[in-house]
N, C-alpha and C positions, 0 to 999 in steps of 0.2 A: 807635762801634766803634773800638777801638785800631787803630793803623796795621798792626801785625803780623797781626791778624785780617782786615783788609781785603785785605792782600796774599795771605794763604793761603786765603781763603774759596773762590775759584774751584777750587782743587785739592781741598779737602776735600769739596766738593759732588760730586765725581766718584768718591769712594771709597764702597764699601759698608761695612757694619758690621764686616767683617773686614779692611778696608783694601785691598780689591781695586778697581782702577780699572774703569770701565765696559767697557773692551775687554780686560780680563784673561782669561786662560785657564789658571787654576791646575790642576795635576795633582790627583787625589784626595788624595794624600799632603800636598801643600802646603795644600790647603783644610782638611783635617782638623787639621793642625798649627796653622794660623791660628785655626780654630774652638776648638781646645783651649785655646790661650793666652788668647783673648778670654773664653771661658766661665769659666775659672778666676779671672779678675779679679773676677767677681761670679757665683758659682754658684747660680743660681736657676732654677726650672722655666720660668717665663714668659720669662726672658731666654734660656734655652737654646732654646726654641721660636723666639724671634725671630731668634736667630743662625742656626738651621737654615733658617729661611725666607729669610734673606739669601742663601743659596746656591742658591735655587730656579732661578735662570737657568743654573746650571752642571749641574744634575742631569738629564743626558741618559741615554739607554740606555748609551752608551759609557762615560760617567763612572761610572755605577753598576756596570757590569760590571767596570771597572778597580778600583773600590772594594772589590769582593768578593775581589780577589786580594791585597790588602794584608795584610801580617802584623799580628798584634796589636801594640799599643803597646810591650809589653815586648821584642818581637823586632825592632822597627823600627830601622833604621840610618841615621843615628846615633840612638841611643836617646834617648827623652824622659826627662828627669831626674825621678824620683819615681814612686811607685805611683799617685797620684791622676791626674797627667797621662796616664800610660800607660792607666789604666782609662777615662778620659774619651775619649781617642783611640779606644780599642777599642770602647767602647759607641756612639759616634756613627755609625760606619759601618753597623752593622746597623739602626739607627733610620732612616737615610736609605734604605737598601735596602728596608726594609719599607714605608715611606711611599711610596716611588717605585712599588713593585709594586702597592700597594693604591689609590693615589690619583693621584700625578703622572703615571704612565704611562697612566692611564685618563682623563686630561684633566679631573680634578676641579677645582673652582674654588679660588681662593686661600684662602677662608675654611675650606673643608673640609680642605685640606692643612694649614693652620695648626692646626686642631683635632687633626689626626693627629699633628703634631709635638708639640703641647702634651700630648697623652695619653701619648706615648712619652718625653718629656723627663725625667720623674722617674728613669728608669734612669741618667741621667747623674749623679745625686746619691747613688746607692747606696753609693758608696765613702767618703762623708763620715762617715756615722754607723753604718755596718755593716748598715743595713737593706737588704733586697732589695725594690725597688719593683715592683709588678705592676699592670698596668692591666687592668681588666675592663670593657669598654664605656666608659662615661663616668665610671666610678667608679675611684678610686684606693684601693688597700688595700695593706697591708704583709703580706708572706708570713708565715704563722704567727700572724696575728691576725685578728680579725673587724672591724677598724676600716674 
């Protein structure tokens, strides 16, 4: 292992997927901004679900309540640059609230919570190709089609 990796390894091990340390307490806005930036680096459904799962330790009743009070991405100050980052920021909040209400708040297991995020994560991609993604149970379909 190169010397630089040896020196920085202990610090990297303490950061989650979004760069938050083990003792971090980000606000809902800070967390959503970090999520948005990380998701946009590689916008994929499975990665979106993984990134959402990385915030599980922060998703408390208070965090989720504060999340519901945030303005949409286009009205956030300072504004996020671009339509896609604004849409991603805006879409992530309701996904977290929904999964919290259905699963996290009811003490569901990690695998069930991850399935919940995986089912909801396609909504993060709707602004890339103009499609509106809808989940129906375990099936993904596109609004206006029978796929």
